[in-house]
C-alpha positions in Angstrom: -40.0 -67.9 190.0 -38.2 -68.8 187.4 -36.5 -65.6 185.8 -36.5 -65.7 182.1 -32.9 -64.5 179.5 -35.4 -61.4 179.1 -35.9 -60.3 182.4 -32.7 -60.3 183.6 -32.4 -57.6 180.4 -35.2 -55.5 181.3 -33.9 -55.9 184.9 -29.8 -54.8 184.0 -31.2 -52.0 181.9 -33.6 -51.2 184.3 -30.5 -50.5 186.9 -28.6 -48.6 184.6 -31.3 -45.6 182.9 -31.6 -45.4 187.6 -27.5 -45.0 187.5 -28.0 -43.1 184.8 -30.4 -40.5 185.8 -28.7 -40.7 189.4 -25.6 -38.9 187.3 -27.6 -36.5 185.6 -29.2 -35.2 188.0 -25.9 -34.9 189.9 -24.3 -33.4 186.4 -26.9 -31.0 186.6 -26.5 -29.6 190.4 -23.2 -28.6 189.6 -23.6 -27.3 186.4 -22.8 -23.3 186.6 -25.9 -21.9 186.9 -27.0 -18.1 186.9 -27.3 -16.0 190.0 -27.6 -12.4 189.3 -26.1 -10.1 191.9 -29.2 -6.9 192.5 -28.0 -2.9 192.2 -26.7 -2.1 195.7 -24.6 -5.4 196.2 -22.1 -4.6 199.0 -18.5 -6.8 198.1 -15.2 -6.6 200.6 -11.8 -6.6 199.3 -8.3 -6.1 200.9 -6.2 -4.7 199.0 -3.2 -6.6 197.9 -1.3 -3.7 197.3 0.0 -0.1 198.3 -2.0 3.6 196.8 -1.7 6.8 197.4 -3.5 10.3 195.9 0.6 11.4 195.6 1.3 8.3 193.1 -1.7 6.4 191.8 -2.5 8.1 189.3 -6.0 8.2 187.1 -6.4 5.0 185.0 -3.9 2.9 187.5 -5.5 -0.8 187.7 -4.9 -2.8 191.5 -5.4 -5.9 192.3 -7.9 -6.6 195.8 -9.3 -9.6 197.6 -12.8 -10.4 198.9 -12.7 -10.5 202.0 -15.8 -11.8 202.3 -18.0 -14.2 200.9 -20.8 -12.4 199.2 -23.9 -15.2 199.1 -27.6 -15.2 197.3 -30.3 -17.5 198.4 -27.9 -19.4 200.4 -25.3 -19.6 196.9 -21.7 -17.6 197.6 -21.9 -16.4 194.2 -18.4 -14.0 194.6 -16.5 -16.6 197.2 -13.6 -15.4 199.8 -10.5 -15.3 198.4 -11.4 -14.8 195.0 -8.8 -12.7 193.1 -10.5 -8.9 192.3 -8.8 -6.1 190.1 -9.7 -2.0 191.0 -9.8 0.9 189.2 -7.9 4.5 189.9 -11.2 6.5 188.9 -9.6 10.0 190.3 -6.2 11.3 191.9 -4.8 14.4 193.1 -1.7 15.0 195.4 -2.5 17.8 197.9 -0.9 20.9 197.2 0.5 22.7 200.6 -1.2 26.0 201.4 -4.2 25.1 199.5 -6.3 21.7 197.7 -7.4 18.7 198.5 -5.8 15.6 198.1 -8.5 13.7 196.5 -8.3 9.9 195.9 -11.4 7.9 194.3 -11.4 3.8 193.7 -13.6 1.7 191.4 -13.8 -2.3 191.1 -13.8 -3.4 187.7 -13.8 -6.9 187.3 -13.8 -10.1 189.8 -12.8 -14.0 189.3 -15.0 -16.1 190.1 -14.7 -20.3 188.3 -12.4 -19.2 186.0 -14.1 -16.2 184.5 -13.5 -12.5 184.8 -16.7 -10.6 184.8 -17.1 -6.7 185.0 -18.7 -5.1 187.7 -19.9 -1.1 188.2 -19.5 0.6 191.6 -21.1 3.2 193.4 -17.9 6.0 193.2 -17.0 6.4 197.4 -13.8 9.5 196.8 -11.9 9.4 199.5 -10.6 13.3 200.5 -8.2 14.2 202.5 -8.8 17.5 204.9 -8.9 21.1 205.0 -5.7 22.8 204.9 -6.9 26.7 206.3 -7.4 25.7 210.4 -4.0 25.0 209.9 -2.8 26.7 208.3 -3.5 29.2 210.6 -3.1 28.1 214.0 0.6 27.3 212.2 0.6 31.7 210.8 -1.0 33.2 213.9 1.1 30.9 216.3 3.9 31.8 214.1 3.6 35.8 214.4 1.9 35.3 218.3 5.8 34.4 219.0 7.6 36.2 217.2 6.0 39.4 218.6 6.6 37.6 222.1 10.7 37.9 221.4 9.8 41.0 219.4 8.6 42.6 222.6 10.9 41.1 225.4 13.9 42.1 223.2 13.4 45.2 222.1 9.5 46.9 223.7 7.7 47.9 221.5 9.5 48.6 218.6 10.5 44.7 218.4 7.4 43.5 219.0 6.2 45.5 215.7 9.2 43.8 213.5 9.0 40.7 215.3 5.5 39.7 215.0 5.9 39.8 210.6 9.1 37.7 211.6 7.1 35.3 213.1 3.9 35.1 210.5 6.5 34.4 207.9 8.0 31.9 210.0 5.0 30.3 210.4 3.8 30.4 206.4 7.2 28.9 205.8 6.4 25.8 209.1 3.1 25.5 207.4 4.4 25.5 203.4 7.5 22.7 204.5 5.0 20.8 206.0 1.4 21.0 204.5 1.3 17.9 202.2 -1.9 15.9 203.5 -2.2 13.1 200.4 -4.0 10.0 201.8 -2.0 6.8 202.0 -3.5 3.4 202.3 -1.4 0.3 202.6 -1.6 -2.8 201.6 -3.9 -5.0 203.7 -6.6 -2.2 203.9 -10.1 -3.0 204.0 -12.7 -1.0 201.1 -15.8 -2.4 200.2 -17.3 -1.3 197.0 -21.2 -1.5 196.2 -22.5 -1.9 193.0 -24.0 0.5 190.7 -25.3 -2.4 188.5 -26.6 -5.7 189.1 -24.5 -8.1 187.3 -25.2 -12.1 186.0 -21.9 -15.0 188.1 -22.1 -18.1 187.1 -22.0 -20.1 189.8 -22.4 -24.1 191.3 -25.1 -25.4 192.4 
């Protein structure tokens, strides 16, 4: 079959058009598209630095690394290893005889494909343990020990004297050793739960 120059031009144009359509489709697939993470989505991270209730202050920022990918409908929305930034929402150091330590953290931004996205997470404060039981154990133990020593040393009168002295010693130990601050080391795993949906552009 004899092909004219016109046929060659038509065939060449068709091939170029097919190639252009293929490249365009590939480009569309790779183009970032929006994916919305729903409320209550959990984001797992690890701390890049240490935090403590007696050192951190409300408003301080801290760095974390996403430790598990967040996937929606087969698409990785937040990849493992992504950088994120958190905020210290509240921090209160422990008292010596009363006043529990408190450390409340929130996730503030997460970086995906070079863009920082604001996120809002539910508060999950960490509360230090109660002082009362431990303090009473120290004070009561001190009183009992003091009464025993006093009784051995001076009979009934010694017991009367030794009890209050021992209680005072126990209270002093409780005062000196009573601070119970919350301390989180670097690489401590944390998880945050979205309070509001967030839309992130991801590659197909």
